[in-house]
Structure formats: structure tokens, C-alpha cells
N, C-alpha and C positions, 0 to 999 in steps of 0.2 A: 749548796753546801760547798764550802771552800775546800778544794783538793790538797792545799797545803797543810791542812790540819791532819788529813788522813797520812799524807806522806811523812810529816814530822812524827806522828805516832808509830808508824812502821819503822821509821829510822830509829826512834827512841827504843822501841822493843829489840831491835837488832843490836843497838848499842849496849843495852842492858844484858843481853845474852852473850855478847862477843868474848868476854873473857873465859867462858866456861864451855867451849865447843868440845873439848876432849871429854869433859865429864858428861855433857849432854849426849855425845855419841855412845860413850860406855853405858849410860842408862838406856838408851834406845835398844842397844844390843842385849843388855841383861834383861830387859822387860820382854823382848821378843822371846828369849830363852825361857823365861818364866811362864809365858802364855803357851808356848809351843814345846816345852821341854818334856811334857809327858808323852807327846806324839813321838818324840826321839826315843825316849826310854822304852816305849812299847815296841818300836822297831828293833831296838837293840836286844830287847828281851825274846822276841820272835827269832831273831837270828842266833841267839846264845842257847835257845831251849834245848837242842839236842846234846848239849855238853854237860859234863859233871858239874855238880853243885859248886865245887871249889873253883873251877874255871869260870863259871858263870859270875859267881860273886867276885872274884878277882878282876875280871874284865870290866864289870859294871862299876865297881869301885874306882878303877883307873880312869874310866870314861867320865864318870861323874866328877872326881877330884881334879883330874888333870885335863881331860878333854873339853869340857865346858869352860874351864878356866883359860886354857888356850884359845878356844874359840873367841872368848871375849877380848883377850889381849890382842889377838892378830886381826880381828875384824874392826876393832874400834877405830884404828887410824884410817881405814877404808870408808867407814861411815862418816868420820869427820871430814874427809876429803869430798865426799858427796855433798855434805852440808855446805862446804866452802864454795862449791860449784853453783849454788844458788845465788842469784843477784843479791847484793847486799841489802837493797831495800826491802826484799821479801823473806830474807833469811829468818828473822825473828818470828814472823807469822807462820812460816813453814815448820819451824820447830814446834810451836804451840800446836800446830794443826797434826803434826806427827804424834804427839802425845795424846791428843784428842782421839785420834785414829786408834792408837794402842789401847786406850781406855774402852773404846767401842769394841775392839776385838776381844779384849778381856771379859767384858760384858757379854759378848756373843757365845763366848766359850763357857760362860757361867763361873768366872773367876771373881766377879764382883757381886 
């Protein structure tokens, strides 16, 4: 089998994804939060359990509304930089692989 066909396919996949690195990074972060958000919420619930209902509700709403949003906004550029560290030839297939891994993790946690 001719390796240039494989290299051309990998380069084509990377070229196809390249304008969307920021969106891909945000999607990765958001998907991780969807898969593991219940674990974070459970820990927050344990920490806030001894407090009054109003305090628990207020902190939980603040964390869900602003904390998760800030987490997505501030971690997305770092994930994008990690994606850009991958050699150009393999970047596209790595992105596809990450989404397949996230799908597997979602399946493993019974979200699919």
C-alpha cells in the first residue's frame, strides 16, 4: 500500500479541521463537563450539605451558572494550545480520536 495515500488523507483531515480549532477545543471541554459534571456536582453537594438551604442553593446556582461557564472560557485556550502542539500531520486524526474516546467515556458512564 502506498504511504502517500495515507499521508494525504491525514493531511486532508487536518486541513479540513484547521479553521475550527477553537470550536473543537471548546467542544472537548464542554463534553468533558457533561460527562463528569455530575461528579463535580456531587462533591459540591457534599461540601455544602451542612449549610442552610439558601446558602446551598445560592452557591450551587453560582457555581453552575458562572463556575462552569468560566471553566469552559478559561480552559478552552489551553486545550487549543495542546491541540496545536500535536504535529500537523497527525492533528486531524488525534482530534477524531479524542472525540471517539469521549464517546467511549460517555458510554462507559451510561450517558449514551
